[in-house]
N, C-alpha and C positions, 0 to 999 in steps of 0.2 A: 242379367248380371252380365257387368263392365268389367273386364281384368287387366292390368299392365304389373309391370315388374320395374320395381326400382334398383338399380345397381350400389350392390356398396353396404356399410352398416351408416347408421345414423352414430351422433355422438350420446353418450348415458345424461343423465340426469348428472350424475358426479364429474362428465366430463364439462357439461355447460356451466353448471357451477364452479367449475375452475377457472374457468373464463371471467377475472376483474374488471379489462377491460370491456368497455362497451358500444365501442367500435368494433374490435376484436369479434364479440359477441354479436353484433348484428349484421355483419359481414357472414359469419358461421350461417345466421338464421336465412340470410339471403340466397344465399349459394346452395341452405339444402332447401328449401322453398323452389328453388329454381328446378334443382336437380328432382323432382317431384313433376315441375309443371311439366317439366321437356319431356321428360318418362311419356307423361298423358297424351302429351299434343304427338308424338312419335308411335305412340301406340293405336290414336285417332278415338280416343275416348270422348263422345259424344256429352254432351251438355245434360242434367236432371234437375229435378224441383226436389224432392223432399228424399229422402234415401238413408239408405244402414251403408258403413264405411266398416270395412273388414279388413287388418290388414294382419298378413303372412310376417313375422320377422326371423331372418333367416339367418343366424348369427352362425361364424365361423369355428366356435367352441363355445364351450359353458361355461367360461371365466366372468359372465356377466348376470347380474341379476337380472329376471324378466321384469321387475318393477323401473329398474333404470331404463332396460331400453325402451318401453313401453313411450317414454316420455315424447318417444321421436313423433306421436301422433300428433303434436300438435304443428309439424313440418309439414305432415303432410296433408292436412287439414289447409293448412294456409296454401300449398303449392294447387291444390284443386284447386282451391277459390282464384287463386292467382291463372291458374289454367282456363278457369272460366266454364268448369267441370260443375261446378256447384256454386248458385248463388253467393253463399255465404256461409259460414260454420258455423251460427248461430245453431238454437234448438229447435228452430223451427223450422230450418231445410234440412239439417244432422240427424236424422232422430234417435238414431243410434248406432252405436263403437263397437267394436269385437274384434281381439285377437287372438291367434294361434300363436304358437310358436316351435321352432326346430333347429336342427343344426345342419350345414352345407359347408366345408370345409376349403373346399372348391371356389364357393359363389356365393358369398354373404350377401344378403338381397334383402327387399321388402317384398312381397304379393301385398297388392290393393285389391280390393273387391269392393265394386260400389252394385248395391242394390236400391234399383229404383222403387218408390210405392207405386202399388201395386202389379206389377209386373211376376210372371207365375214364379221365379226363382224367389218372391220375396217371403223374408225369413218372418211371416206375422206375429208368431209365438213369443219373439225375441222383443218385438216391436209393440207397447202396451199405448204408447201415447196413440191417441189422435186426433183427429181433425178440428 
């Protein structure tokens, strides 16, 4: 299992939907993709094939609903692809997604964990898809 942290909070689904200007929305997505890619590269995350991605969403408080926070998974997967950690974010390579949630007032962040298929820590019971 490989793990790295991405600093700060990601926008909620409500935040994304409020942006009506396509140029601004694309700029925001590019910045978030780059933040994930940069964090993965800084942590020395090596490329994987088929995998499971697990994200811990550590929010500064309990004001946002978890389903709105989870929208950031799109940016996480796109950032992993941009960093060349995963070849593609399709179901062929990302076999499962998992989340956990918590609060850290002083250090909101994401904790991204990547489990490569076949490694000893692979959570086999979670991934029902077979080759």
